[in-house]
TIPAKE-846636 format. One record per residue (C-alpha): residue in one letter; residue number from 1; x, y, z. Coordinates in steps of 0.5 Angstrom, whole numbers, plus 500, padded with zeros to 3 digits. Each point is the difference from the previous one (the first is absolute). Example, Ala and Ser with C-alpha at 12.3 -4.5 7.8 and 13.67 -1.06 7.14 Angstrom:
! residues 2
<lofi><residuo>a</residuo><num>1</num><X>525</X><Y>491</Y><Z>516</Z></lofi>
<lofi><residuo>s</residuo><num>2</num><X>502</X><Y>507</Y><Z>498</Z></lofi>
END
This chain:
! residues 253
<lofi><residuo>m</residuo><num>1</num><X>228</X><Y>288</Y><Z>656</Z></lofi>
<lofi><residuo>k</residuo><num>2</num><X>496</X><Y>494</Y><Z>500</Z></lofi>
<lofi><residuo>m</residuo><num>3</num><X>494</X><Y>504</Y><Z>496</Z></lofi>
<lofi><residuo>q</residuo><num>4</num><X>505</X><Y>502</Y><Z>496</Z></lofi>
<lofi><residuo>w</residuo><num>5</num><X>503</X><Y>494</Y><Z>498</Z></lofi>
<lofi><residuo>s</residuo><num>6</num><X>493</X><Y>498</Y><Z>498</Z></lofi>
<lofi><residuo>r</residuo><num>7</num><X>499</X><Y>505</Y><Z>495</Z></lofi>
<lofi><residuo>i</residuo><num>8</num><X>507</X><Y>499</Y><Z>497</Z></lofi>
<lofi><residuo>t</residuo><num>9</num><X>498</X><Y>493</Y><Z>499</Z></lofi>
<lofi><residuo>n</residuo><num>10</num><X>494</X><Y>501</Y><Z>498</Z></lofi>
<lofi><residuo>r</residuo><num>11</num><X>503</X><Y>505</Y><Z>495</Z></lofi>
<lofi><residuo>i</residuo><num>12</num><X>504</X><Y>494</Y><Z>497</Z></lofi>
<lofi><residuo>n</residuo><num>13</num><X>494</X><Y>496</Y><Z>499</Z></lofi>
<lofi><residuo>h</residuo><num>14</num><X>497</X><Y>505</Y><Z>496</Z></lofi>
<lofi><residuo>i</residuo><num>15</num><X>507</X><Y>502</Y><Z>495</Z></lofi>
<lofi><residuo>f</residuo><num>16</num><X>501</X><Y>493</Y><Z>500</Z></lofi>
<lofi><residuo>g</residuo><num>17</num><X>494</X><Y>496</Y><Z>499</Z></lofi>
<lofi><residuo>g</residuo><num>18</num><X>499</X><Y>496</Y><Z>506</Z></lofi>
<lofi><residuo>d</residuo><num>19</num><X>494</X><Y>497</Y><Z>503</Z></lofi>
<lofi><residuo>v</residuo><num>20</num><X>499</X><Y>503</Y><Z>507</Z></lofi>
<lofi><residuo>v</residuo><num>21</num><X>499</X><Y>507</Y><Z>504</Z></lofi>
<lofi><residuo>h</residuo><num>22</num><X>499</X><Y>501</Y><Z>507</Z></lofi>
<lofi><residuo>v</residuo><num>23</num><X>496</X><Y>505</Y><Z>502</Z></lofi>
<lofi><residuo>r</residuo><num>24</num><X>497</X><Y>500</Y><Z>507</Z></lofi>
<lofi><residuo>n</residuo><num>25</num><X>504</X><Y>494</Y><Z>501</Z></lofi>
<lofi><residuo>i</residuo><num>26</num><X>495</X><Y>496</Y><Z>496</Z></lofi>
<lofi><residuo>q</residuo><num>27</num><X>503</X><Y>497</Y><Z>494</Z></lofi>
<lofi><residuo>l</residuo><num>28</num><X>496</X><Y>502</Y><Z>493</Z></lofi>
<lofi><residuo>p</residuo><num>29</num><X>502</X><Y>498</Y><Z>493</Z></lofi>
<lofi><residuo>a</residuo><num>30</num><X>504</X><Y>505</Y><Z>496</Z></lofi>
<lofi><residuo>k</residuo><num>31</num><X>496</X><Y>505</Y><Z>496</Z></lofi>
<lofi><residuo>h</residuo><num>32</num><X>501</X><Y>495</Y><Z>493</Z></lofi>
<lofi><residuo>l</residuo><num>33</num><X>496</X><Y>495</Y><Z>503</Z></lofi>
<lofi><residuo>r</residuo><num>34</num><X>494</X><Y>504</Y><Z>503</Z></lofi>
<lofi><residuo>l</residuo><num>35</num><X>493</X><Y>500</Y><Z>496</Z></lofi>
<lofi><residuo>c</residuo><num>36</num><X>494</X><Y>505</Y><Z>499</Z></lofi>
<lofi><residuo>g</residuo><num>37</num><X>503</X><Y>506</Y><Z>499</Z></lofi>
<lofi><residuo>s</residuo><num>38</num><X>505</X><Y>505</Y><Z>500</Z></lofi>
<lofi><residuo>e</residuo><num>39</num><X>498</X><Y>502</Y><Z>506</Z></lofi>
<lofi><residuo>f</residuo><num>40</num><X>502</X><Y>493</Y><Z>503</Z></lofi>
<lofi><residuo>e</residuo><num>41</num><X>507</X><Y>502</Y><Z>499</Z></lofi>
<lofi><residuo>d</residuo><num>42</num><X>499</X><Y>505</Y><Z>507</Z></lofi>
<lofi><residuo>d</residuo><num>43</num><X>503</X><Y>496</Y><Z>505</Z></lofi>
<lofi><residuo>e</residuo><num>44</num><X>496</X><Y>503</Y><Z>505</Z></lofi>
<lofi><residuo>h</residuo><num>45</num><X>492</X><Y>500</Y><Z>495</Z></lofi>
<lofi><residuo>f</residuo><num>46</num><X>503</X><Y>491</Y><Z>500</Z></lofi>
<lofi><residuo>i</residuo><num>47</num><X>500</X><Y>500</Y><Z>508</Z></lofi>
<lofi><residuo>d</residuo><num>48</num><X>494</X><Y>504</Y><Z>501</Z></lofi>
<lofi><residuo>t</residuo><num>49</num><X>495</X><Y>497</Y><Z>495</Z></lofi>
<lofi><residuo>a</residuo><num>50</num><X>503</X><Y>493</Y><Z>502</Z></lofi>
<lofi><residuo>i</residuo><num>51</num><X>497</X><Y>501</Y><Z>506</Z></lofi>
<lofi><residuo>s</residuo><num>52</num><X>493</X><Y>503</Y><Z>498</Z></lofi>
<lofi><residuo>e</residuo><num>53</num><X>500</X><Y>494</Y><Z>496</Z></lofi>
<lofi><residuo>a</residuo><num>54</num><X>500</X><Y>495</Y><Z>506</Z></lofi>
<lofi><residuo>e</residuo><num>55</num><X>496</X><Y>505</Y><Z>504</Z></lofi>
<lofi><residuo>r</residuo><num>56</num><X>495</X><Y>500</Y><Z>495</Z></lofi>
<lofi><residuo>l</residuo><num>57</num><X>499</X><Y>492</Y><Z>501</Z></lofi>
<lofi><residuo>t</residuo><num>58</num><X>500</X><Y>501</Y><Z>508</Z></lofi>
<lofi><residuo>e</residuo><num>59</num><X>495</X><Y>505</Y><Z>499</Z></lofi>
<lofi><residuo>n</residuo><num>60</num><X>496</X><Y>497</Y><Z>495</Z></lofi>
<lofi><residuo>f</residuo><num>61</num><X>501</X><Y>492</Y><Z>501</Z></lofi>
<lofi><residuo>d</residuo><num>62</num><X>502</X><Y>499</Y><Z>507</Z></lofi>
<lofi><residuo>f</residuo><num>63</num><X>507</X><Y>498</Y><Z>497</Z></lofi>
<lofi><residuo>n</residuo><num>64</num><X>504</X><Y>498</Y><Z>507</Z></lofi>
<lofi><residuo>l</residuo><num>65</num><X>506</X><Y>495</Y><Z>502</Z></lofi>
<lofi><residuo>g</residuo><num>66</num><X>495</X><Y>494</Y><Z>499</Z></lofi>
<lofi><residuo>s</residuo><num>67</num><X>498</X><Y>502</Y><Z>492</Z></lofi>
<lofi><residuo>r</residuo><num>68</num><X>502</X><Y>497</Y><Z>494</Z></lofi>
<lofi><residuo>i</residuo><num>69</num><X>501</X><Y>504</Y><Z>494</Z></lofi>
<lofi><residuo>l</residuo><num>70</num><X>502</X><Y>500</Y><Z>492</Z></lofi>
<lofi><residuo>d</residuo><num>71</num><X>503</X><Y>505</Y><Z>498</Z></lofi>
<lofi><residuo>v</residuo><num>72</num><X>499</X><Y>499</Y><Z>491</Z></lofi>
<lofi><residuo>g</residuo><num>73</num><X>505</X><Y>504</Y><Z>497</Z></lofi>
<lofi><residuo>c</residuo><num>74</num><X>504</X><Y>502</Y><Z>505</Z></lofi>
<lofi><residuo>g</residuo><num>75</num><X>506</X><Y>503</Y><Z>497</Z></lofi>
<lofi><residuo>p</residuo><num>76</num><X>506</X><Y>502</Y><Z>504</Z></lofi>
<lofi><residuo>g</residuo><num>77</num><X>496</X><Y>499</Y><Z>507</Z></lofi>
<lofi><residuo>r</residuo><num>78</num><X>497</X><Y>507</Y><Z>501</Z></lofi>
<lofi><residuo>l</residuo><num>79</num><X>494</X><Y>497</Y><Z>504</Z></lofi>
<lofi><residuo>a</residuo><num>80</num><X>504</X><Y>494</Y><Z>504</Z></lofi>
<lofi><residuo>i</residuo><num>81</num><X>505</X><Y>506</Y><Z>503</Z></lofi>
<lofi><residuo>g</residuo><num>82</num><X>493</X><Y>504</Y><Z>501</Z></lofi>
<lofi><residuo>i</residuo><num>83</num><X>497</X><Y>494</Y><Z>504</Z></lofi>
<lofi><residuo>l</residuo><num>84</num><X>507</X><Y>499</Y><Z>504</Z></lofi>
<lofi><residuo>n</residuo><num>85</num><X>500</X><Y>506</Y><Z>503</Z></lofi>
<lofi><residuo>h</residuo><num>86</num><X>493</X><Y>501</Y><Z>501</Z></lofi>
<lofi><residuo>v</residuo><num>87</num><X>498</X><Y>494</Y><Z>502</Z></lofi>
<lofi><residuo>g</residuo><num>88</num><X>506</X><Y>495</Y><Z>500</Z></lofi>
<lofi><residuo>e</residuo><num>89</num><X>501</X><Y>494</Y><Z>499</Z></lofi>
<lofi><residuo>v</residuo><num>90</num><X>493</X><Y>497</Y><Z>498</Z></lofi>
<lofi><residuo>e</residuo><num>91</num><X>498</X><Y>492</Y><Z>500</Z></lofi>
<lofi><residuo>h</residuo><num>92</num><X>501</X><Y>499</Y><Z>492</Z></lofi>
<lofi><residuo>y</residuo><num>93</num><X>502</X><Y>505</Y><Z>494</Z></lofi>
<lofi><residuo>q</residuo><num>94</num><X>501</X><Y>498</Y><Z>494</Z></lofi>
<lofi><residuo>g</residuo><num>95</num><X>502</X><Y>505</Y><Z>494</Z></lofi>
<lofi><residuo>i</residuo><num>96</num><X>500</X><Y>497</Y><Z>493</Z></lofi>
<lofi><residuo>d</residuo><num>97</num><X>503</X><Y>505</Y><Z>494</Z></lofi>
<lofi><residuo>i</residuo><num>98</num><X>501</X><Y>498</Y><Z>493</Z></lofi>
<lofi><residuo>v</residuo><num>99</num><X>506</X><Y>504</Y><Z>500</Z></lofi>
<lofi><residuo>r</residuo><num>100</num><X>507</X><Y>496</Y><Z>502</Z></lofi>
<lofi><residuo>k</residuo><num>101</num><X>504</X><Y>505</Y><Z>502</Z></lofi>
<lofi><residuo>r</residuo><num>102</num><X>494</X><Y>503</Y><Z>505</Z></lofi>
<lofi><residuo>i</residuo><num>103</num><X>500</X><Y>493</Y><Z>503</Z></lofi>
<lofi><residuo>q</residuo><num>104</num><X>507</X><Y>499</Y><Z>501</Z></lofi>
<lofi><residuo>w</residuo><num>105</num><X>501</X><Y>507</Y><Z>504</Z></lofi>
<lofi><residuo>c</residuo><num>106</num><X>494</X><Y>498</Y><Z>504</Z></lofi>
<lofi><residuo>q</residuo><num>107</num><X>503</X><Y>493</Y><Z>501</Z></lofi>
<lofi><residuo>r</residuo><num>108</num><X>506</X><Y>503</Y><Z>503</Z></lofi>
<lofi><residuo>y</residuo><num>109</num><X>499</X><Y>506</Y><Z>504</Z></lofi>
<lofi><residuo>i</residuo><num>110</num><X>493</X><Y>498</Y><Z>502</Z></lofi>
<lofi><residuo>g</residuo><num>111</num><X>499</X><Y>493</Y><Z>501</Z></lofi>
<lofi><residuo>g</residuo><num>112</num><X>507</X><Y>498</Y><Z>501</Z></lofi>
<lofi><residuo>r</residuo><num>113</num><X>498</X><Y>504</Y><Z>506</Z></lofi>
<lofi><residuo>h</residuo><num>114</num><X>493</X><Y>498</Y><Z>502</Z></lofi>
<lofi><residuo>s</residuo><num>115</num><X>498</X><Y>493</Y><Z>501</Z></lofi>
<lofi><residuo>n</residuo><num>116</num><X>493</X><Y>501</Y><Z>498</Z></lofi>
<lofi><residuo>f</residuo><num>117</num><X>501</X><Y>504</Y><Z>494</Z></lofi>
<lofi><residuo>h</residuo><num>118</num><X>500</X><Y>497</Y><Z>493</Z></lofi>
<lofi><residuo>f</residuo><num>119</num><X>501</X><Y>502</Y><Z>493</Z></lofi>
<lofi><residuo>t</residuo><num>120</num><X>499</X><Y>496</Y><Z>493</Z></lofi>
<lofi><residuo>h</residuo><num>121</num><X>502</X><Y>501</Y><Z>494</Z></lofi>
<lofi><residuo>m</residuo><num>122</num><X>495</X><Y>498</Y><Z>495</Z></lofi>
<lofi><residuo>d</residuo><num>123</num><X>502</X><Y>501</Y><Z>493</Z></lofi>
<lofi><residuo>t</residuo><num>124</num><X>493</X><Y>502</Y><Z>497</Z></lofi>
<lofi><residuo>h</residuo><num>125</num><X>500</X><Y>503</Y><Z>493</Z></lofi>
<lofi><residuo>n</residuo><num>126</num><X>498</X><Y>508</Y><Z>501</Z></lofi>
<lofi><residuo>s</residuo><num>127</num><X>501</X><Y>504</Y><Z>494</Z></lofi>
<lofi><residuo>r</residuo><num>128</num><X>502</X><Y>506</Y><Z>504</Z></lofi>
<lofi><residuo>y</residuo><num>129</num><X>505</X><Y>497</Y><Z>505</Z></lofi>
<lofi><residuo>n</residuo><num>130</num><X>501</X><Y>493</Y><Z>498</Z></lofi>
<lofi><residuo>p</residuo><num>131</num><X>499</X><Y>500</Y><Z>493</Z></lofi>
<lofi><residuo>g</residuo><num>132</num><X>505</X><Y>493</Y><Z>499</Z></lofi>
<lofi><residuo>g</residuo><num>133</num><X>495</X><Y>496</Y><Z>506</Z></lofi>
<lofi><residuo>q</residuo><num>134</num><X>496</X><Y>494</Y><Z>499</Z></lofi>
<lofi><residuo>v</residuo><num>135</num><X>493</X><Y>502</Y><Z>497</Z></lofi>
<lofi><residuo>m</residuo><num>136</num><X>494</X><Y>499</Y><Z>505</Z></lofi>
<lofi><residuo>g</residuo><num>137</num><X>496</X><Y>494</Y><Z>498</Z></lofi>
<lofi><residuo>a</residuo><num>138</num><X>493</X><Y>498</Y><Z>502</Z></lofi>
<lofi><residuo>d</residuo><num>139</num><X>504</X><Y>495</Y><Z>504</Z></lofi>
<lofi><residuo>f</residuo><num>140</num><X>503</X><Y>506</Y><Z>504</Z></lofi>
<lofi><residuo>r</residuo><num>141</num><X>502</X><Y>499</Y><Z>507</Z></lofi>
<lofi><residuo>f</residuo><num>142</num><X>503</X><Y>504</Y><Z>506</Z></lofi>
<lofi><residuo>p</residuo><num>143</num><X>506</X><Y>495</Y><Z>503</Z></lofi>
<lofi><residuo>l</residuo><num>144</num><X>496</X><Y>500</Y><Z>507</Z></lofi>
<lofi><residuo>s</residuo><num>145</num><X>495</X><Y>496</Y><Z>504</Z></lofi>
<lofi><residuo>d</residuo><num>146</num><X>493</X><Y>501</Y><Z>501</Z></lofi>
<lofi><residuo>e</residuo><num>147</num><X>497</X><Y>504</Y><Z>505</Z></lofi>
<lofi><residuo>k</residuo><num>148</num><X>506</X><Y>503</Y><Z>502</Z></lofi>
<lofi><residuo>f</residuo><num>149</num><X>499</X><Y>508</Y><Z>501</Z></lofi>
<lofi><residuo>d</residuo><num>150</num><X>495</X><Y>504</Y><Z>504</Z></lofi>
<lofi><residuo>i</residuo><num>151</num><X>502</X><Y>506</Y><Z>495</Z></lofi>
<lofi><residuo>i</residuo><num>152</num><X>502</X><Y>501</Y><Z>493</Z></lofi>
<lofi><residuo>y</residuo><num>153</num><X>503</X><Y>506</Y><Z>498</Z></lofi>
<lofi><residuo>l</residuo><num>154</num><X>502</X><Y>503</Y><Z>494</Z></lofi>
<lofi><residuo>y</residuo><num>155</num><X>502</X><Y>507</Y><Z>498</Z></lofi>
<lofi><residuo>s</residuo><num>156</num><X>500</X><Y>503</Y><Z>493</Z></lofi>
<lofi><residuo>v</residuo><num>157</num><X>500</X><Y>492</Y><Z>497</Z></lofi>
<lofi><residuo>f</residuo><num>158</num><X>494</X><Y>500</Y><Z>497</Z></lofi>
<lofi><residuo>s</residuo><num>159</num><X>501</X><Y>507</Y><Z>496</Z></lofi>
<lofi><residuo>h</residuo><num>160</num><X>505</X><Y>496</Y><Z>497</Z></lofi>
<lofi><residuo>m</residuo><num>161</num><X>496</X><Y>493</Y><Z>498</Z></lofi>
<lofi><residuo>i</residuo><num>162</num><X>495</X><Y>499</Y><Z>495</Z></lofi>
<lofi><residuo>s</residuo><num>163</num><X>494</X><Y>498</Y><Z>502</Z></lofi>
<lofi><residuo>d</residuo><num>164</num><X>501</X><Y>492</Y><Z>498</Z></lofi>
<lofi><residuo>e</residuo><num>165</num><X>506</X><Y>500</Y><Z>505</Z></lofi>
<lofi><residuo>v</residuo><num>166</num><X>496</X><Y>504</Y><Z>504</Z></lofi>
<lofi><residuo>q</residuo><num>167</num><X>495</X><Y>494</Y><Z>501</Z></lofi>
<lofi><residuo>l</residuo><num>168</num><X>505</X><Y>495</Y><Z>500</Z></lofi>
<lofi><residuo>y</residuo><num>169</num><X>503</X><Y>504</Y><Z>506</Z></lofi>
<lofi><residuo>l</residuo><num>170</num><X>493</X><Y>500</Y><Z>504</Z></lofi>
<lofi><residuo>r</residuo><num>171</num><X>498</X><Y>493</Y><Z>498</Z></lofi>
<lofi><residuo>e</residuo><num>172</num><X>507</X><Y>498</Y><Z>504</Z></lofi>
<lofi><residuo>f</residuo><num>173</num><X>498</X><Y>505</Y><Z>506</Z></lofi>
<lofi><residuo>q</residuo><num>174</num><X>493</X><Y>497</Y><Z>501</Z></lofi>
<lofi><residuo>r</residuo><num>175</num><X>505</X><Y>494</Y><Z>502</Z></lofi>
<lofi><residuo>l</residuo><num>176</num><X>505</X><Y>503</Y><Z>503</Z></lofi>
<lofi><residuo>l</residuo><num>177</num><X>496</X><Y>504</Y><Z>505</Z></lofi>
<lofi><residuo>t</residuo><num>178</num><X>497</X><Y>498</Y><Z>507</Z></lofi>
<lofi><residuo>s</residuo><num>179</num><X>492</X><Y>500</Y><Z>500</Z></lofi>
<lofi><residuo>s</residuo><num>180</num><X>500</X><Y>506</Y><Z>503</Z></lofi>
<lofi><residuo>g</residuo><num>181</num><X>506</X><Y>503</Y><Z>496</Z></lofi>
<lofi><residuo>k</residuo><num>182</num><X>500</X><Y>507</Y><Z>497</Z></lofi>
<lofi><residuo>i</residuo><num>183</num><X>504</X><Y>503</Y><Z>495</Z></lofi>
<lofi><residuo>f</residuo><num>184</num><X>503</X><Y>507</Y><Z>499</Z></lofi>
<lofi><residuo>l</residuo><num>185</num><X>502</X><Y>503</Y><Z>493</Z></lofi>
<lofi><residuo>t</residuo><num>186</num><X>501</X><Y>506</Y><Z>496</Z></lofi>
<lofi><residuo>a</residuo><num>187</num><X>498</X><Y>500</Y><Z>493</Z></lofi>
<lofi><residuo>f</residuo><num>188</num><X>498</X><Y>506</Y><Z>494</Z></lofi>
<lofi><residuo>v</residuo><num>189</num><X>492</X><Y>499</Y><Z>502</Z></lofi>
<lofi><residuo>e</residuo><num>190</num><X>495</X><Y>505</Y><Z>496</Z></lofi>
<lofi><residuo>n</residuo><num>191</num><X>493</X><Y>501</Y><Z>499</Z></lofi>
<lofi><residuo>s</residuo><num>192</num><X>497</X><Y>501</Y><Z>492</Z></lofi>
<lofi><residuo>v</residuo><num>193</num><X>507</X><Y>498</Y><Z>497</Z></lofi>
<lofi><residuo>p</residuo><num>194</num><X>501</X><Y>495</Y><Z>495</Z></lofi>
<lofi><residuo>d</residuo><num>195</num><X>500</X><Y>493</Y><Z>504</Z></lofi>
<lofi><residuo>v</residuo><num>196</num><X>508</X><Y>499</Y><Z>499</Z></lofi>
<lofi><residuo>s</residuo><num>197</num><X>505</X><Y>505</Y><Z>497</Z></lofi>
<lofi><residuo>v</residuo><num>198</num><X>507</X><Y>499</Y><Z>500</Z></lofi>
<lofi><residuo>n</residuo><num>199</num><X>504</X><Y>507</Y><Z>500</Z></lofi>
<lofi><residuo>p</residuo><num>200</num><X>493</X><Y>504</Y><Z>499</Z></lofi>
<lofi><residuo>d</residuo><num>201</num><X>502</X><Y>507</Y><Z>497</Z></lofi>
<lofi><residuo>d</residuo><num>202</num><X>498</X><Y>506</Y><Z>504</Z></lofi>
<lofi><residuo>y</residuo><num>203</num><X>500</X><Y>497</Y><Z>506</Z></lofi>
<lofi><residuo>m</residuo><num>204</num><X>504</X><Y>502</Y><Z>506</Z></lofi>
<lofi><residuo>r</residuo><num>205</num><X>506</X><Y>501</Y><Z>496</Z></lofi>
<lofi><residuo>t</residuo><num>206</num><X>504</X><Y>497</Y><Z>494</Z></lofi>
<lofi><residuo>w</residuo><num>207</num><X>501</X><Y>493</Y><Z>501</Z></lofi>
<lofi><residuo>k</residuo><num>208</num><X>506</X><Y>497</Y><Z>497</Z></lofi>
<lofi><residuo>g</residuo><num>209</num><X>502</X><Y>492</Y><Z>498</Z></lofi>
<lofi><residuo>p</residuo><num>210</num><X>496</X><Y>494</Y><Z>500</Z></lofi>
<lofi><residuo>l</residuo><num>211</num><X>495</X><Y>499</Y><Z>506</Z></lofi>
<lofi><residuo>h</residuo><num>212</num><X>502</X><Y>507</Y><Z>503</Z></lofi>
<lofi><residuo>c</residuo><num>213</num><X>492</X><Y>502</Y><Z>502</Z></lofi>
<lofi><residuo>v</residuo><num>214</num><X>495</X><Y>494</Y><Z>500</Z></lofi>
<lofi><residuo>r</residuo><num>215</num><X>494</X><Y>503</Y><Z>501</Z></lofi>
<lofi><residuo>y</residuo><num>216</num><X>493</X><Y>497</Y><Z>502</Z></lofi>
<lofi><residuo>e</residuo><num>217</num><X>493</X><Y>502</Y><Z>500</Z></lofi>
<lofi><residuo>t</residuo><num>218</num><X>497</X><Y>500</Y><Z>507</Z></lofi>
<lofi><residuo>d</residuo><num>219</num><X>495</X><Y>495</Y><Z>499</Z></lofi>
<lofi><residuo>f</residuo><num>220</num><X>504</X><Y>495</Y><Z>495</Z></lofi>
<lofi><residuo>f</residuo><num>221</num><X>505</X><Y>499</Y><Z>506</Z></lofi>
<lofi><residuo>a</residuo><num>222</num><X>495</X><Y>499</Y><Z>505</Z></lofi>
<lofi><residuo>a</residuo><num>223</num><X>497</X><Y>495</Y><Z>495</Z></lofi>
<lofi><residuo>m</residuo><num>224</num><X>507</X><Y>496</Y><Z>500</Z></lofi>
<lofi><residuo>l</residuo><num>225</num><X>500</X><Y>500</Y><Z>507</Z></lofi>
<lofi><residuo>g</residuo><num>226</num><X>493</X><Y>497</Y><Z>501</Z></lofi>
<lofi><residuo>e</residuo><num>227</num><X>501</X><Y>495</Y><Z>495</Z></lofi>
<lofi><residuo>h</residuo><num>228</num><X>505</X><Y>497</Y><Z>505</Z></lofi>
<lofi><residuo>g</residuo><num>229</num><X>497</X><Y>501</Y><Z>506</Z></lofi>
<lofi><residuo>f</residuo><num>230</num><X>503</X><Y>507</Y><Z>502</Z></lofi>
<lofi><residuo>q</residuo><num>231</num><X>495</X><Y>507</Y><Z>501</Z></lofi>
<lofi><residuo>i</residuo><num>232</num><X>503</X><Y>507</Y><Z>501</Z></lofi>
<lofi><residuo>d</residuo><num>233</num><X>499</X><Y>502</Y><Z>508</Z></lofi>
<lofi><residuo>y</residuo><num>234</num><X>503</X><Y>507</Y><Z>499</Z></lofi>
<lofi><residuo>m</residuo><num>235</num><X>503</X><Y>504</Y><Z>494</Z></lofi>
<lofi><residuo>k</residuo><num>236</num><X>504</X><Y>506</Y><Z>501</Z></lofi>
<lofi><residuo>r</residuo><num>237</num><X>505</X><Y>505</Y><Z>496</Z></lofi>
<lofi><residuo>d</residuo><num>238</num><X>506</X><Y>500</Y><Z>503</Z></lofi>
<lofi><residuo>l</residuo><num>239</num><X>506</X><Y>505</Y><Z>497</Z></lofi>
<lofi><residuo>l</residuo><num>240</num><X>505</X><Y>497</Y><Z>504</Z></lofi>
<lofi><residuo>a</residuo><num>241</num><X>498</X><Y>494</Y><Z>496</Z></lofi>
<lofi><residuo>d</residuo><num>242</num><X>502</X><Y>504</Y><Z>493</Z></lofi>
<lofi><residuo>g</residuo><num>243</num><X>493</X><Y>502</Y><Z>499</Z></lofi>
<lofi><residuo>q</residuo><num>244</num><X>497</X><Y>493</Y><Z>500</Z></lofi>
<lofi><residuo>n</residuo><num>245</num><X>494</X><Y>497</Y><Z>504</Z></lofi>
<lofi><residuo>c</residuo><num>246</num><X>501</X><Y>496</Y><Z>506</Z></lofi>
<lofi><residuo>l</residuo><num>247</num><X>495</X><Y>495</Y><Z>500</Z></lofi>
<lofi><residuo>y</residuo><num>248</num><X>499</X><Y>496</Y><Z>507</Z></lofi>
<lofi><residuo>i</residuo><num>249</num><X>498</X><Y>493</Y><Z>498</Z></lofi>
<lofi><residuo>s</residuo><num>250</num><X>496</X><Y>494</Y><Z>504</Z></lofi>
<lofi><residuo>r</residuo><num>251</num><X>497</X><Y>494</Y><Z>498</Z></lofi>
<lofi><residuo>s</residuo><num>252</num><X>493</X><Y>500</Y><Z>497</Z></lofi>
<lofi><residuo>s</residuo><num>253</num><X>495</X><Y>499</Y><Z>505</Z></lofi>
END
């Protein structure tokens, strides 16, 4: 009876535009709040990939209960949900996103229940996700203190940003990371293509709308990282990441 009632409640939420569904005793954002492709509308897939992203961090960066992580472009909390269900309430999780309604969901359904999980809306311009936001200038700064994080995580963020804005983020990451800090990110990075291509033709699929796909040439992208004191330790294409490359990054030695 309890399971049947849960299904009825979820159905009502879907019909009337509610913000939350319950699957495996986990609160999930409703489908209209989810990002990164239609496959994430499947509740089981959303949960499985959330947990697999947390596993990625534990396996590659020794992510544990004592870790402090910054999730840039956190969306409706997929990584946070994965962390809570795979690792637990870590020392400090900070999510940032430029879409206000997704941050509001996270603040209510995750931050409201887990005191070490914090979510901040950053009203920054992006032609795709926040066209009315403030354009980043040379004085751009994340509203966070220095050397606060062991790990910075970005899933499908630089894939929708032009190079000038990427460089502003990288400059800030240099400030925000501890001396031994690491970065994980996904991006469209390829060999033997133009340095930067926006919605390139004949590349994986048909791209529609502003900044749907921003592709970078490998050496160009590595050089941007190098300018800000970072290096690529490992890069691998991951089909779970929408065909993007997964980059594991550390400070330059």
